Each structure stands twice: as structure tokens, then as C-alpha cells.
MARMI-565778 format. One record per residue: x, y, z of N, C-alpha, C, O, CB in turn; residue number from 1. Coordinates in nm, 3 decimals. Glycine has a CB too. Layout:
# residues N
<<X; Y; Z>; <X; Y; Z>; <X; Y; Z>; <X; Y; Z>; <X; Y; Z>; NUM>
...
# end
This chain:
# residues 73
<<-1.132; 1.034; -0.731>; <-1.147; 1.024; -0.905>; <-1.316; 0.952; -0.864>; <-1.357; 0.889; -0.766>; <-0.988; 0.882; -1.022>; 1>
<<-1.386; 1.002; -1.005>; <-1.485; 0.985; -1.027>; <-1.525; 0.845; -1.106>; <-1.632; 0.783; -1.109>; <-1.510; 1.092; -1.072>; 2>
<<-1.410; 0.822; -1.163>; <-1.440; 0.682; -1.192>; <-1.385; 0.579; -1.154>; <-1.297; 0.591; -1.069>; <-1.439; 0.661; -1.292>; 3>
<<-1.415; 0.469; -1.197>; <-1.395; 0.300; -1.140>; <-1.384; 0.221; -1.285>; <-1.412; 0.259; -1.398>; <-1.558; 0.226; -1.032>; 4>
<<-1.341; 0.123; -1.245>; <-1.303; -0.039; -1.328>; <-1.177; -0.013; -1.376>; <-1.128; 0.099; -1.370>; <-1.406; -0.095; -1.472>; 5>
<<-1.105; -0.134; -1.437>; <-1.014; -0.159; -1.470>; <-0.904; -0.048; -1.466>; <-0.826; -0.048; -1.371>; <-1.042; -0.209; -1.564>; 6>
<<-0.893; 0.043; -1.563>; <-0.784; 0.142; -1.576>; <-0.755; 0.232; -1.391>; <-0.665; 0.246; -1.308>; <-0.851; 0.269; -1.724>; 7>
<<-0.835; 0.254; -1.403>; <-0.827; 0.345; -1.308>; <-0.736; 0.245; -1.196>; <-0.624; 0.274; -1.153>; <-0.986; 0.405; -1.260>; 8>
<<-0.827; 0.100; -1.158>; <-0.750; 0.002; -1.054>; <-0.575; 0.019; -1.045>; <-0.489; 0.039; -0.958>; <-0.786; -0.165; -1.107>; 9>
<<-0.584; -0.008; -1.224>; <-0.419; -0.036; -1.288>; <-0.345; 0.141; -1.207>; <-0.272; 0.152; -1.108>; <-0.418; -0.040; -1.550>; 10>
<<-0.385; 0.217; -1.270>; <-0.352; 0.379; -1.193>; <-0.301; 0.361; -1.078>; <-0.187; 0.368; -1.034>; <-0.478; 0.481; -1.161>; 11>
<<-0.449; 0.324; -1.011>; <-0.410; 0.299; -0.838>; <-0.290; 0.228; -0.792>; <-0.201; 0.263; -0.714>; <-0.517; 0.212; -0.766>; 12>
<<-0.310; 0.106; -0.870>; <-0.177; 0.011; -0.855>; <-0.026; 0.110; -0.942>; <0.091; 0.124; -0.904>; <-0.222; -0.178; -0.960>; 13>
<<-0.056; 0.133; -0.996>; <0.106; 0.215; -1.001>; <0.188; 0.322; -0.929>; <0.306; 0.336; -0.896>; <0.116; 0.274; -1.105>; 14>
<<0.075; 0.389; -0.918>; <0.058; 0.484; -0.801>; <0.144; 0.379; -0.652>; <0.266; 0.374; -0.636>; <-0.153; 0.523; -0.776>; 15>
<<0.071; 0.328; -0.592>; <0.077; 0.238; -0.463>; <0.231; 0.195; -0.544>; <0.319; 0.246; -0.476>; <-0.079; 0.092; -0.425>; 16>
<<0.282; 0.134; -0.641>; <0.402; 0.036; -0.639>; <0.511; 0.114; -0.627>; <0.622; 0.097; -0.577>; <0.418; -0.054; -0.760>; 17>
<<0.437; 0.237; -0.704>; <0.603; 0.369; -0.685>; <0.642; 0.425; -0.523>; <0.748; 0.454; -0.469>; <0.559; 0.566; -0.786>; 18>
<<0.469; 0.422; -0.467>; <0.490; 0.457; -0.301>; <0.640; 0.343; -0.252>; <0.738; 0.395; -0.200>; <0.302; 0.402; -0.189>; 19>
<<0.637; 0.237; -0.269>; <0.675; 0.120; -0.193>; <0.805; 0.095; -0.263>; <0.835; -0.023; -0.243>; <0.567; -0.007; -0.194>; 20>
<<0.891; 0.152; -0.333>; <0.943; 0.206; -0.405>; <1.046; 0.276; -0.295>; <1.162; 0.243; -0.320>; <0.852; 0.275; -0.494>; 21>
<<1.038; 0.339; -0.212>; <1.092; 0.397; -0.182>; <1.132; 0.414; -0.085>; <1.218; 0.495; -0.053>; <1.071; 0.444; -0.209>; 22>
<<1.023; 0.266; 0.044>; <1.033; 0.204; 0.187>; <0.962; 0.130; 0.191>; <0.890; 0.137; 0.091>; <1.016; 0.269; 0.297>; 23>
<<0.927; 0.028; 0.275>; <0.814; -0.043; 0.344>; <0.734; 0.036; 0.384>; <0.760; 0.099; 0.486>; <0.841; -0.119; 0.446>; 24>
<<0.638; 0.052; 0.329>; <0.459; 0.141; 0.430>; <0.411; 0.003; 0.497>; <0.450; -0.113; 0.480>; <0.266; 0.225; 0.283>; 25>
<<0.287; 0.073; 0.602>; <0.238; 0.008; 0.656>; <0.086; 0.015; 0.542>; <0.063; 0.076; 0.438>; <0.251; 0.048; 0.808>; 26>
<<-0.007; -0.100; 0.642>; <-0.181; -0.078; 0.481>; <-0.188; -0.029; 0.516>; <-0.143; 0.018; 0.411>; <-0.327; -0.135; 0.419>; 27>
<<-0.207; 0.070; 0.599>; <-0.273; 0.169; 0.632>; <-0.235; 0.295; 0.553>; <-0.317; 0.363; 0.491>; <-0.261; 0.180; 0.763>; 28>
<<-0.047; 0.330; 0.564>; <-0.036; 0.436; 0.522>; <-0.022; 0.378; 0.326>; <0.022; 0.476; 0.266>; <0.097; 0.519; 0.615>; 29>
<<-0.036; 0.309; 0.267>; <-0.034; 0.283; 0.124>; <-0.169; 0.347; 0.107>; <-0.199; 0.439; 0.031>; <-0.017; 0.120; 0.071>; 30>
<<-0.277; 0.254; 0.228>; <-0.470; 0.263; 0.226>; <-0.489; 0.467; 0.163>; <-0.547; 0.518; 0.067>; <-0.569; 0.229; 0.488>; 31>
<<-0.380; 0.544; 0.317>; <-0.418; 0.642; 0.343>; <-0.345; 0.750; 0.198>; <-0.410; 0.847; 0.160>; <-0.380; 0.662; 0.503>; 32>
<<-0.259; 0.728; 0.156>; <-0.176; 0.820; 0.036>; <-0.287; 0.771; -0.052>; <-0.375; 0.856; -0.057>; <0.014; 0.780; -0.019>; 33>
<<-0.318; 0.654; -0.131>; <-0.407; 0.598; -0.266>; <-0.485; 0.678; -0.258>; <-0.506; 0.757; -0.350>; <-0.476; 0.458; -0.281>; 34>
<<-0.571; 0.679; -0.107>; <-0.713; 0.798; -0.064>; <-0.695; 1.001; -0.126>; <-0.766; 1.091; -0.173>; <-0.708; 0.802; 0.175>; 35>
<<-0.564; 0.979; -0.087>; <-0.504; 1.161; -0.077>; <-0.484; 1.170; -0.252>; <-0.528; 1.273; -0.304>; <-0.294; 1.195; 0.042>; 36>
<<-0.442; 1.103; -0.311>; <-0.433; 1.090; -0.474>; <-0.497; 1.147; -0.511>; <-0.462; 1.255; -0.558>; <-0.452; 0.989; -0.545>; 37>
<<-0.667; 1.094; -0.508>; <-0.827; 1.108; -0.531>; <-0.872; 0.965; -0.592>; <-0.978; 0.972; -0.654>; <-0.869; 1.243; -0.647>; 38>
<<-0.805; 0.823; -0.586>; <-0.837; 0.740; -0.585>; <-1.008; 0.704; -0.483>; <-1.046; 0.804; -0.422>; <-0.714; 0.694; -0.563>; 39>
<<-1.088; 0.594; -0.467>; <-1.234; 0.601; -0.406>; <-1.140; 0.477; -0.296>; <-1.036; 0.412; -0.297>; <-1.416; 0.546; -0.532>; 40>
<<-1.253; 0.500; -0.215>; <-1.222; 0.387; -0.116>; <-1.217; 0.255; -0.149>; <-1.147; 0.178; -0.084>; <-1.305; 0.385; -0.020>; 41>
<<-1.307; 0.205; -0.276>; <-1.297; 0.093; -0.293>; <-1.167; 0.070; -0.366>; <-1.094; -0.024; -0.332>; <-1.406; 0.050; -0.347>; 42>
<<-1.141; 0.134; -0.444>; <-1.002; 0.065; -0.449>; <-0.922; 0.076; -0.418>; <-0.840; -0.012; -0.442>; <-0.955; 0.047; -0.509>; 43>
<<-0.887; 0.179; -0.351>; <-0.808; 0.189; -0.248>; <-0.795; 0.022; -0.182>; <-0.707; -0.063; -0.178>; <-0.874; 0.307; -0.149>; 44>
<<-0.920; 0.034; -0.141>; <-0.905; -0.104; -0.085>; <-0.858; -0.216; -0.109>; <-0.830; -0.297; -0.021>; <-0.977; -0.138; -0.069>; 45>
<<-0.838; -0.239; -0.277>; <-0.845; -0.342; -0.387>; <-0.681; -0.331; -0.410>; <-0.598; -0.421; -0.422>; <-0.958; -0.301; -0.534>; 46>
<<-0.670; -0.234; -0.411>; <-0.517; -0.270; -0.404>; <-0.435; -0.304; -0.296>; <-0.347; -0.390; -0.292>; <-0.453; -0.180; -0.445>; 47>
<<-0.475; -0.226; -0.207>; <-0.420; -0.303; -0.099>; <-0.420; -0.384; -0.035>; <-0.341; -0.415; 0.055>; <-0.412; -0.283; -0.047>; 48>
<<-0.520; -0.437; -0.076>; <-0.528; -0.613; -0.087>; <-0.453; -0.732; -0.177>; <-0.384; -0.830; -0.149>; <-0.659; -0.640; -0.127>; 49>
<<-0.489; -0.688; -0.268>; <-0.399; -0.737; -0.356>; <-0.211; -0.738; -0.368>; <-0.131; -0.821; -0.410>; <-0.452; -0.676; -0.453>; 50>
<<-0.202; -0.653; -0.329>; <-0.025; -0.592; -0.235>; <0.005; -0.718; -0.133>; <0.100; -0.796; -0.129>; <-0.046; -0.401; -0.096>; 51>
<<-0.114; -0.705; -0.050>; <-0.072; -0.782; 0.035>; <-0.054; -0.938; 0.009>; <0.049; -0.997; 0.041>; <-0.147; -0.758; 0.126>; 52>
<<-0.172; -1.003; -0.057>; <-0.175; -1.085; -0.148>; <-0.053; -1.181; -0.192>; <-0.024; -1.299; -0.176>; <-0.214; -1.015; -0.236>; 53>
<<0.019; -1.039; -0.274>; <0.125; -1.082; -0.369>; <0.275; -1.057; -0.254>; <0.392; -1.070; -0.288>; <0.118; -0.967; -0.538>; 54>
<<0.237; -1.028; -0.153>; <0.396; -1.017; -0.080>; <0.426; -0.884; -0.094>; <0.543; -0.857; -0.069>; <0.527; -1.110; -0.151>; 55>
<<0.364; -0.804; -0.124>; <0.440; -0.694; -0.134>; <0.404; -0.562; -0.005>; <0.481; -0.481; 0.045>; <0.413; -0.647; -0.291>; 56>
<<0.330; -0.573; 0.008>; <0.278; -0.555; 0.212>; <0.258; -0.622; 0.286>; <0.189; -0.724; 0.279>; <0.172; -0.508; 0.266>; 57>
<<0.348; -0.554; 0.429>; <0.290; -0.675; 0.504>; <0.332; -0.578; 0.581>; <0.437; -0.513; 0.577>; <0.332; -0.840; 0.508>; 58>
<<0.188; -0.568; 0.696>; <0.272; -0.482; 0.847>; <0.294; -0.596; 0.930>; <0.291; -0.537; 1.038>; <0.166; -0.351; 0.955>; 59>
<<0.319; -0.738; 0.967>; <0.407; -0.787; 1.018>; <0.512; -0.819; 0.967>; <0.564; -0.917; 1.020>; <0.377; -0.854; 1.060>; 60>
<<0.594; -0.751; 0.841>; <0.747; -0.760; 0.781>; <0.760; -0.646; 0.840>; <0.878; -0.622; 0.865>; <0.789; -0.769; 0.613>; 61>
<<0.682; -0.560; 0.876>; <0.749; -0.446; 0.939>; <0.775; -0.431; 1.072>; <0.885; -0.397; 1.116>; <0.691; -0.346; 0.915>; 62>
<<0.661; -0.459; 1.150>; <0.661; -0.523; 1.277>; <0.807; -0.598; 1.262>; <0.893; -0.511; 1.265>; <0.521; -0.626; 1.303>; 63>
<<0.852; -0.697; 1.250>; <0.939; -0.792; 1.277>; <1.103; -0.733; 1.250>; <1.201; -0.791; 1.298>; <0.895; -0.917; 1.185>; 64>
<<1.108; -0.641; 1.189>; <1.228; -0.490; 1.135>; <1.191; -0.379; 1.280>; <1.252; -0.297; 1.347>; <1.153; -0.375; 0.916>; 65>
<<1.110; -0.414; 1.276>; <1.155; -0.279; 1.409>; <1.187; -0.369; 1.567>; <1.238; -0.342; 1.676>; <0.970; -0.137; 1.449>; 66>
<<1.153; -0.431; 1.532>; <1.162; -0.534; 1.658>; <1.269; -0.600; 1.674>; <1.310; -0.662; 1.773>; <1.071; -0.635; 1.660>; 67>
<<1.346; -0.573; 1.502>; <1.534; -0.603; 1.526>; <1.593; -0.515; 1.544>; <1.689; -0.527; 1.619>; <1.624; -0.657; 1.425>; 68>
<<1.568; -0.403; 1.491>; <1.569; -0.276; 1.510>; <1.690; -0.225; 1.642>; <1.809; -0.198; 1.661>; <1.412; -0.244; 1.538>; 69>
<<1.475; -0.247; 1.751>; <1.547; -0.212; 1.867>; <1.622; -0.331; 1.948>; <1.697; -0.302; 2.041>; <1.449; -0.146; 1.955>; 70>
<<1.608; -0.424; 1.922>; <1.705; -0.534; 1.973>; <1.848; -0.542; 1.976>; <1.929; -0.591; 2.054>; <1.683; -0.634; 1.914>; 71>
<<1.857; -0.474; 1.855>; <2.027; -0.442; 1.796>; <2.033; -0.316; 1.932>; <2.117; -0.357; 2.012>; <2.051; -0.355; 1.564>; 72>
<<2.001; -0.244; 1.960>; <2.041; -0.120; 1.988>; <2.029; -0.084; 2.157>; <2.062; 0.027; 2.199>; <1.953; -0.029; 1.896>; 73>
# end
């Protein structure tokens, strides 16, 4: 997307939240998916940072779950 600003940021955030509705994703996965939807790198970085601050995105949580699942097998 060639535009930037609050409206574009909100569109990217809505897109990221839709992605996270389906399953937990890593920071890199969300960042990459936002980029593939046509948002610029700065917007994608801002969205990912905001999701991390809000506790909605956590690589640590995903790693902890993977360890938990592996330990029960």
C-alpha cells in the first residue's frame, strides 16, 4: 500500500486481529502476513509491536505451549 497514517494502521491492525482469531501465530508470521497483504514494513512493525504490548502476540507463549504438548507425548 502506498498510503500511510492512522487509517492504514487501523486496516493493518484489523487484518492482524483476523489472523489471530484462527490460531496463535508467531511475531514473524504476523509480520510476514501483514506485508503480503500489501502493507508497508513500518506499518507491519507498528502493528506487531502493539499486539505484543497488548499481550495478544507472544512468541514465548507459543514456545511454552509447544514444550507442554511435547512433554505430554
